[in-house]
C-alpha atoms as an extended CHARMM CRD file, in Angstrom:
* protein
*
       197  EXT
         1         1  MET       CA              0.0000000000        0.0000000000        0.0000000000  PROA      1               0.0000000000
         2         2  SER       CA              1.1230000000        3.5560000000       -0.6680000000  PROA      2               0.0000000000
         3         3  THR       CA             -0.3490000000        7.0160000000       -0.2020000000  PROA      3               0.0000000000
         4         4  ILE       CA             -0.2760000000       10.0530000000       -2.4510000000  PROA      4               0.0000000000
         5         5  TYR       CA             -1.5290000000       13.4610000000       -1.3960000000  PROA      5               0.0000000000
         6         6  LEU       CA             -2.4800000000       15.9050000000       -4.1380000000  PROA      6               0.0000000000
         7         7  PHE       CA             -2.7990000000       19.5400000000       -3.0690000000  PROA      7               0.0000000000
         8         8  ARG       CA             -3.8830000000       22.4730000000       -5.1910000000  PROA      8               0.0000000000
         9         9  HSD       CA             -1.8380000000       25.6650000000       -4.8400000000  PROA      9               0.0000000000
        10        10  GLY       CA             -3.2340000000       28.6870000000       -2.9720000000  PROA      10              0.0000000000
        11        11  ILE       CA             -5.2500000000       31.5980000000       -4.3490000000  PROA      11              0.0000000000
        12        12  THR       CA             -3.7280000000       33.8530000000       -7.0160000000  PROA      12              0.0000000000
        13        13  GLU       CA             -4.8020000000       36.9650000000       -8.9040000000  PROA      13              0.0000000000
        14        14  GLY       CA             -5.7820000000       34.5950000000      -11.7030000000  PROA      14              0.0000000000
        15        15  ASN       CA             -8.2950000000       32.8430000000       -9.4330000000  PROA      15              0.0000000000
        16        16  LYS       CA             -9.7700000000       36.1090000000       -8.2170000000  PROA      16              0.0000000000
        17        17  LYS       CA            -10.1230000000       37.5780000000      -11.7150000000  PROA      17              0.0000000000
        18        18  ARG       CA            -11.1940000000       34.2620000000      -13.2900000000  PROA      18              0.0000000000
        19        19  LEU       CA             -8.3940000000       34.2980000000      -15.8320000000  PROA      19              0.0000000000
        20        20  TYR       CA             -7.0440000000       31.5340000000      -18.0270000000  PROA      20              0.0000000000
        21        21  TYR       CA             -3.5390000000       31.3150000000      -16.6080000000  PROA      21              0.0000000000
        22        22  GLY       CA             -2.3130000000       27.7090000000      -16.5540000000  PROA      22              0.0000000000
        23        23  SER       CA              1.3050000000       28.2170000000      -17.6100000000  PROA      23              0.0000000000
        24        24  SER       CA              1.6840000000       31.8430000000      -16.4800000000  PROA      24              0.0000000000
        25        25  ASP       CA              4.0390000000       32.0800000000      -13.5020000000  PROA      25              0.0000000000
        26        26  ILE       CA              2.0790000000       34.2470000000      -11.0980000000  PROA      26              0.0000000000
        27        27  PRO       CA              2.4390000000       34.2620000000       -7.2970000000  PROA      27              0.0000000000
        28        28  LEU       CA             -0.0290000000       33.7570000000       -4.4860000000  PROA      28              0.0000000000
        29        29  ILE       CA             -1.8200000000       36.8550000000       -3.3100000000  PROA      29              0.0000000000
        30        30  GLU       CA             -1.9300000000       37.7010000000        0.4060000000  PROA      30              0.0000000000
        31        31  GLU       CA             -5.3560000000       36.0690000000        0.7290000000  PROA      31              0.0000000000
        32        32  GLY       CA             -3.8610000000       32.8780000000       -0.6990000000  PROA      32              0.0000000000
        33        33  ILE       CA             -0.9300000000       32.9140000000        1.7220000000  PROA      33              0.0000000000
        34        34  GLU       CA             -3.2430000000       33.4470000000        4.6840000000  PROA      34              0.0000000000
        35        35  ALA       CA             -5.5430000000       30.6190000000        3.5770000000  PROA      35              0.0000000000
        36        36  VAL       CA             -2.6390000000       28.1460000000        3.4640000000  PROA      36              0.0000000000
        37        37  ARG       CA             -1.4280000000       29.3020000000        6.8780000000  PROA      37              0.0000000000
        38        38  GLU       CA             -4.9330000000       28.8840000000        8.2990000000  PROA      38              0.0000000000
        39        39  ARG       CA             -5.0330000000       25.2810000000        7.1080000000  PROA      39              0.0000000000
        40        40  ARG       CA             -1.5260000000       24.6050000000        8.3990000000  PROA      40              0.0000000000
        41        41  LYS       CA             -2.5890000000       25.8110000000       11.8510000000  PROA      41              0.0000000000
        42        42  ALA       CA             -5.6720000000       23.5810000000       11.6340000000  PROA      42              0.0000000000
        43        43  GLY       CA             -3.3670000000       20.6060000000       10.9990000000  PROA      43              0.0000000000
        44        44  ILE       CA             -4.7540000000       19.3870000000        7.6810000000  PROA      44              0.0000000000
        45        45  TYR       CA             -1.3490000000       18.8800000000        6.0390000000  PROA      45              0.0000000000
        46        46  PRO       CA              0.4930000000       15.5790000000        6.5750000000  PROA      46              0.0000000000
        47        47  ASP       CA              3.9560000000       15.2800000000        8.0690000000  PROA      47              0.0000000000
        48        48  THR       CA              6.5700000000       15.0530000000        5.3030000000  PROA      48              0.0000000000
        49        49  GLU       CA              8.6320000000       12.4040000000        7.1230000000  PROA      49              0.0000000000
        50        50  GLY       CA              9.0340000000        9.4120000000        4.7970000000  PROA      50              0.0000000000
        51        51  TYR       CA              7.3390000000       11.1510000000        1.8670000000  PROA      51              0.0000000000
        52        52  LYS       CA              8.6570000000       12.3370000000       -1.4490000000  PROA      52              0.0000000000
        53        53  VAL       CA              7.5910000000       15.9630000000       -1.8370000000  PROA      53              0.0000000000
        54        54  VAL       CA              6.9150000000       17.3580000000       -5.3190000000  PROA      54              0.0000000000
        55        55  THR       CA              5.9970000000       20.7440000000       -6.8120000000  PROA      55              0.0000000000
        56        56  THR       CA              5.8170000000       22.0880000000      -10.3420000000  PROA      56              0.0000000000
        57        57  ASP       CA              8.3140000000       24.7190000000      -11.4580000000  PROA      57              0.0000000000
        58        58  LEU       CA              5.7980000000       27.5560000000      -11.0080000000  PROA      58              0.0000000000
        59        59  CYS       CA              6.1380000000       29.9450000000       -8.0780000000  PROA      59              0.0000000000
        60        60  ARG       CA              2.5830000000       29.4510000000       -6.8300000000  PROA      60              0.0000000000
        61        61  THR       CA              3.2630000000       25.7970000000       -6.0070000000  PROA      61              0.0000000000
        62        62  GLU       CA              6.6280000000       26.6610000000       -4.4360000000  PROA      62              0.0000000000
        63        63  GLN       CA              5.0200000000       29.3420000000       -2.2590000000  PROA      63              0.0000000000
        64        64  THR       CA              2.1910000000       27.0170000000       -1.2710000000  PROA      64              0.0000000000
        65        65  LEU       CA              4.6050000000       24.2890000000       -0.1720000000  PROA      65              0.0000000000
        66        66  PHE       CA              6.5850000000       26.7870000000        1.8950000000  PROA      66              0.0000000000
        67        67  GLU       CA              3.4540000000       28.0710000000        3.6350000000  PROA      67              0.0000000000
        68        68  MET       CA              2.0950000000       24.5400000000        4.1780000000  PROA      68              0.0000000000
        69        69  TYR       CA              5.0540000000       23.7290000000        6.3870000000  PROA      69              0.0000000000
        70        70  GLY       CA              6.3240000000       27.1620000000        7.4130000000  PROA      70              0.0000000000
        71        71  SER       CA              9.8420000000       26.4190000000        6.1770000000  PROA      71              0.0000000000
        72        72  GLU       CA             11.8310000000       25.1400000000        3.2310000000  PROA      72              0.0000000000
        73        73  LYS       CA             11.3660000000       21.4380000000        2.4820000000  PROA      73              0.0000000000
        74        74  GLU       CA             13.6150000000       19.3550000000        0.2970000000  PROA      74              0.0000000000
        75        75  HSD       CA             11.5680000000       18.4930000000       -2.7490000000  PROA      75              0.0000000000
        76        76  ILE       CA             11.4430000000       17.4430000000       -6.3840000000  PROA      76              0.0000000000
        77        77  VAL       CA             10.4750000000       20.0250000000       -9.0250000000  PROA      77              0.0000000000
        78        78  ASP       CA              8.5570000000       18.3630000000      -11.8540000000  PROA      78              0.0000000000
        79        79  PRO       CA              7.1950000000       20.6300000000      -14.6380000000  PROA      79              0.0000000000
        80        80  ARG       CA              5.2430000000       17.6850000000      -16.0770000000  PROA      80              0.0000000000
        81        81  MET       CA              2.7460000000       18.3030000000      -13.2520000000  PROA      81              0.0000000000
        82        82  ARG       CA              2.0170000000       21.8370000000      -14.5230000000  PROA      82              0.0000000000
        83        83  GLU       CA             -1.4600000000       23.1360000000      -15.2000000000  PROA      83              0.0000000000
        84        84  PHE       CA             -3.0150000000       23.1600000000      -18.6900000000  PROA      84              0.0000000000
        85        85  SER       CA             -1.3130000000       25.7080000000      -20.9630000000  PROA      85              0.0000000000
        86        86  PHE       CA             -3.8890000000       28.0500000000      -22.4740000000  PROA      86              0.0000000000
        87        87  GLY       CA             -1.4100000000       29.4170000000      -25.0100000000  PROA      87              0.0000000000
        88        88  ASP       CA             -2.6850000000       32.6320000000      -26.6110000000  PROA      88              0.0000000000
        89        89  PHE       CA             -5.5010000000       32.8200000000      -24.0320000000  PROA      89              0.0000000000
        90        90  GLU       CA             -3.1780000000       33.0680000000      -21.0190000000  PROA      90              0.0000000000
        91        91  MET       CA             -3.9750000000       35.8470000000      -18.5080000000  PROA      91              0.0000000000
        92        92  LEU       CA             -7.2250000000       36.7320000000      -20.2760000000  PROA      92              0.0000000000
        93        93  SER       CA            -10.8100000000       36.3440000000      -19.0450000000  PROA      93              0.0000000000
        94        94  TYR       CA            -13.8920000000       34.9910000000      -20.7610000000  PROA      94              0.0000000000
        95        95  GLU       CA            -15.1470000000       38.5540000000      -21.2160000000  PROA      95              0.0000000000
        96        96  GLN       CA            -11.9210000000       39.4920000000      -22.9990000000  PROA      96              0.0000000000
        97        97  LEU       CA            -12.0070000000       36.3940000000      -25.2000000000  PROA      97              0.0000000000
        98        98  LYS       CA            -15.6660000000       35.6890000000      -25.9460000000  PROA      98              0.0000000000
        99        99  ASP       CA            -15.7740000000       37.5850000000      -29.2570000000  PROA      99              0.0000000000
       100       100  ARG       CA            -12.5720000000       36.1030000000      -30.6850000000  PROA      100             0.0000000000
       101       101  GLU       CA            -12.9660000000       33.5190000000      -33.4240000000  PROA      101             0.0000000000
       102       102  ASP       CA            -10.0240000000       31.4410000000      -32.2150000000  PROA      102             0.0000000000
       103       103  TYR       CA            -11.5050000000       31.2780000000      -28.7190000000  PROA      103             0.0000000000
       104       104  GLN       CA            -14.9350000000       30.2680000000      -29.9890000000  PROA      104             0.0000000000
       105       105  ALA       CA            -13.3190000000       27.6010000000      -32.1750000000  PROA      105             0.0000000000
       106       106  TRP       CA            -11.5410000000       26.2000000000      -29.1050000000  PROA      106             0.0000000000
       107       107  ILE       CA            -14.3860000000       26.3490000000      -26.6090000000  PROA      107             0.0000000000
       108       108  THR       CA            -17.1150000000       24.8930000000      -28.8420000000  PROA      108             0.0000000000
       109       109  GLY       CA            -17.2430000000       21.2070000000      -29.6240000000  PROA      109             0.0000000000
       110       110  ASP       CA            -14.8330000000       18.8930000000      -27.8510000000  PROA      110             0.0000000000
       111       111  ASN       CA            -12.7780000000       21.3700000000      -25.8500000000  PROA      111             0.0000000000
       112       112  TRP       CA            -11.1430000000       18.4980000000      -23.9250000000  PROA      112             0.0000000000
       113       113  ARG       CA             -9.3520000000       17.5120000000      -27.1320000000  PROA      113             0.0000000000
       114       114  ASN       CA             -9.3090000000       20.9210000000      -28.8510000000  PROA      114             0.0000000000
       115       115  VAL       CA             -5.8550000000       22.4850000000      -28.6110000000  PROA      115             0.0000000000
       116       116  CYS       CA             -5.5730000000       26.1520000000      -27.5970000000  PROA      116             0.0000000000
       117       117  PRO       CA             -3.6030000000       28.2460000000      -30.1170000000  PROA      117             0.0000000000
       118       118  ASN       CA              0.0390000000       27.8580000000      -29.0690000000  PROA      118             0.0000000000
       119       119  GLY       CA             -1.1230000000       25.8800000000      -26.0160000000  PROA      119             0.0000000000
       120       120  GLU       CA             -2.4400000000       22.4590000000      -25.0670000000  PROA      120             0.0000000000
       121       121  SER       CA             -5.6160000000       20.4470000000      -24.8300000000  PROA      121             0.0000000000
       122       122  GLY       CA             -6.9220000000       18.9420000000      -21.6130000000  PROA      122             0.0000000000
       123       123  GLU       CA             -6.0370000000       15.5440000000      -23.0290000000  PROA      123             0.0000000000
       124       124  ILE       CA             -2.3860000000       16.5640000000      -23.5200000000  PROA      124             0.0000000000
       125       125  MET       CA             -2.2070000000       17.9010000000      -19.9580000000  PROA      125             0.0000000000
       126       126  LEU       CA             -3.6540000000       14.6990000000      -18.5240000000  PROA      126             0.0000000000
       127       127  ASN       CA             -1.3610000000       12.4430000000      -20.5380000000  PROA      127             0.0000000000
       128       128  ARG       CA              1.8020000000       14.2550000000      -19.4120000000  PROA      128             0.0000000000
       129       129  SER       CA              0.6850000000       14.2620000000      -15.7680000000  PROA      129             0.0000000000
       130       130  LEU       CA             -0.1280000000       10.5340000000      -15.9390000000  PROA      130             0.0000000000
       131       131  GLU       CA              3.3320000000        9.9470000000      -17.4170000000  PROA      131             0.0000000000
       132       132  ALA       CA              4.8560000000       11.9120000000      -14.5330000000  PROA      132             0.0000000000
       133       133  MET       CA              2.8780000000        9.8950000000      -11.9860000000  PROA      133             0.0000000000
       134       134  LYS       CA              4.6380000000        6.7280000000      -13.1300000000  PROA      134             0.0000000000
       135       135  ASP       CA              7.6800000000        8.0570000000      -11.2270000000  PROA      135             0.0000000000
       136       136  TYR       CA              5.6760000000        8.4360000000       -8.0050000000  PROA      136             0.0000000000
       137       137  LEU       CA              3.1940000000        5.5600000000       -7.8620000000  PROA      137             0.0000000000
       138       138  GLY       CA              4.3530000000        3.0010000000       -5.3310000000  PROA      138             0.0000000000
       139       139  SER       CA              5.9390000000        5.6850000000       -3.1510000000  PROA      139             0.0000000000
       140       140  ASP       CA              4.4000000000        7.8280000000       -0.4400000000  PROA      140             0.0000000000
       141       141  CYS       CA              4.2290000000       11.3390000000       -1.9300000000  PROA      141             0.0000000000
       142       142  ILE       CA              2.9530000000       14.8380000000       -1.2590000000  PROA      142             0.0000000000
       143       143  ILE       CA              2.4180000000       16.6800000000       -4.5460000000  PROA      143             0.0000000000
       144       144  VAL       CA              1.5570000000       20.3780000000       -4.7220000000  PROA      144             0.0000000000
       145       145  CYS       CA              0.2430000000       21.1230000000       -8.1920000000  PROA      145             0.0000000000
       146       146  HSD       CA             -2.8460000000       22.5300000000       -9.9270000000  PROA      146             0.0000000000
       147       147  GLY       CA             -6.6150000000       22.1440000000      -10.0190000000  PROA      147             0.0000000000
       148       148  GLY       CA             -6.8340000000       20.8760000000      -13.5880000000  PROA      148             0.0000000000
       149       149  VAL       CA             -4.1170000000       18.2880000000      -13.0580000000  PROA      149             0.0000000000
       150       150  ILE       CA             -5.7560000000       17.0240000000       -9.8710000000  PROA      150             0.0000000000
       151       151  ALA       CA             -9.2120000000       16.8720000000      -11.4740000000  PROA      151             0.0000000000
       152       152  GLY       CA             -7.8920000000       14.9360000000      -14.4630000000  PROA      152             0.0000000000
       153       153  LEU       CA             -6.0370000000       12.4230000000      -12.3050000000  PROA      153             0.0000000000
       154       154  MET       CA             -8.9560000000       11.8650000000       -9.9420000000  PROA      154             0.0000000000
       155       155  LEU       CA            -11.4340000000       11.4180000000      -12.7990000000  PROA      155             0.0000000000
       156       156  THR       CA             -9.0490000000        8.8780000000      -14.3490000000  PROA      156             0.0000000000
       157       157  TRP       CA             -8.4600000000        6.9740000000      -11.1050000000  PROA      157             0.0000000000
       158       158  PHE       CA            -12.0970000000        6.9880000000       -9.9110000000  PROA      158             0.0000000000
       159       159  PRO       CA            -14.1850000000        7.1400000000      -13.1130000000  PROA      159             0.0000000000
       160       160  GLY       CA            -17.3310000000        5.5850000000      -11.6520000000  PROA      160             0.0000000000
       161       161  ASP       CA            -17.4490000000        7.6720000000       -8.4910000000  PROA      161             0.0000000000
       162       162  GLU       CA            -20.9900000000        9.0070000000       -8.1390000000  PROA      162             0.0000000000
       163       163  THR       CA            -19.9230000000       12.0030000000       -6.0340000000  PROA      163             0.0000000000
       164       164  ALA       CA            -17.8010000000       13.5250000000       -8.8150000000  PROA      164             0.0000000000
       165       165  GLU       CA            -18.9160000000       12.4180000000      -12.2470000000  PROA      165             0.0000000000
       166       166  HSD       CA            -17.3760000000       15.2570000000      -14.2250000000  PROA      166             0.0000000000
       167       167  PHE       CA            -14.0210000000       17.0010000000      -14.4370000000  PROA      167             0.0000000000
       168       168  TYR       CA            -14.7700000000       20.2160000000      -12.5290000000  PROA      168             0.0000000000
       169       169  ALA       CA            -16.4350000000       18.3910000000       -9.6350000000  PROA      169             0.0000000000
       170       170  TRP       CA            -13.0110000000       16.9150000000       -8.8050000000  PROA      170             0.0000000000
       171       171  GLN       CA            -11.2300000000       20.2760000000       -8.5230000000  PROA      171             0.0000000000
       172       172  PRO       CA            -10.4290000000       20.9150000000       -4.8560000000  PROA      172             0.0000000000
       173       173  LYS       CA            -10.5210000000       24.3630000000       -3.3330000000  PROA      173             0.0000000000
       174       174  PRO       CA             -7.2160000000       26.2560000000       -3.4480000000  PROA      174             0.0000000000
       175       175  CYS       CA             -4.6910000000       24.8990000000       -0.8850000000  PROA      175             0.0000000000
       176       176  GLU       CA             -6.7930000000       21.7600000000       -0.2890000000  PROA      176             0.0000000000
       177       177  GLY       CA             -6.7890000000       18.3820000000       -1.9850000000  PROA      177             0.0000000000
       178       178  TYR       CA             -7.0340000000       14.6040000000       -1.7030000000  PROA      178             0.0000000000
       179       179  LYS       CA             -5.3830000000       11.6690000000        0.0230000000  PROA      179             0.0000000000
       180       180  ILE       CA             -5.3370000000        8.6580000000       -2.3110000000  PROA      180             0.0000000000
       181       181  THR       CA             -4.4760000000        5.1060000000       -1.2570000000  PROA      181             0.0000000000
       182       182  PHE       CA             -2.9980000000        2.6690000000       -3.7980000000  PROA      182             0.0000000000
       183       183  ASP       CA             -2.6570000000       -1.0840000000       -3.4760000000  PROA      183             0.0000000000
       184       184  ASP       CA              0.5270000000       -3.0390000000       -4.1270000000  PROA      184             0.0000000000
       185       185  ASP       CA             -0.4370000000       -3.3240000000       -7.8130000000  PROA      185             0.0000000000
       186       186  LEU       CA             -0.4440000000        0.5230000000       -7.9960000000  PROA      186             0.0000000000
       187       187  LYS       CA             -4.2230000000        0.6350000000       -8.3820000000  PROA      187             0.0000000000
       188       188  PRO       CA             -6.1300000000        3.4230000000       -6.5970000000  PROA      188             0.0000000000
       189       189  VAL       CA             -8.4510000000        1.8780000000       -4.0130000000  PROA      189             0.0000000000
       190       190  SER       CA             -9.7740000000        4.8130000000       -1.9680000000  PROA      190             0.0000000000
       191       191  TYR       CA             -9.5490000000        8.5440000000       -1.4170000000  PROA      191             0.0000000000
       192       192  GLU       CA            -10.5400000000       11.1810000000        1.0770000000  PROA      192             0.0000000000
       193       193  LYS       CA            -10.8730000000       14.9210000000        0.7120000000  PROA      193             0.0000000000
       194       194  ILE       CA             -8.3850000000       17.0370000000        2.6420000000  PROA      194             0.0000000000
       195       195  THR       CA            -10.3180000000       20.1820000000        3.4950000000  PROA      195             0.0000000000
       196       196  LEU       CA            -10.7140000000       22.7280000000        6.2650000000  PROA      196             0.0000000000
       197       197  CYS       CA            -14.4420000000       22.1620000000        6.7020000000  PROA      197             0.0000000000
């Protein structure tokens, strides 16, 4: 048996303004820092002893890890666990994009497989994160990454779960996440939400 924790980074300007900002390297805002600290004080984060600790190469995951534990932790930086890249739509909102032909072409139809101009599709993001997870399955890990990555992994690992039948239902709140238990054959067998309330 092994355990993997997946935590979403804390709140950023992109969250507050509802921007497409998957690959943009923006920091936590003060509200995001305080929210992580609140959860740390409440004791929701596991001890790192005996765990591999992983972040992406974006500052919001680095800051979240630091605030989760109140100090630097030795960790692996794995850019394969990055959020979906929105390419030409990065740092823009729906209101700014809704009248653009390239945006409408992306968002209509199968936007899980549609590739953003100069970006990715959801399918590409999921495939690279699943490839990355091959390095961590079988180990006890704490991974601080992104909402889209977590949602894609959870939907893949628990496809028949009645409590979260679609992608967005699996996205945890910022600075919260899931504890997933795997059997010795590296199959996910159970999960629990890691949340403040």
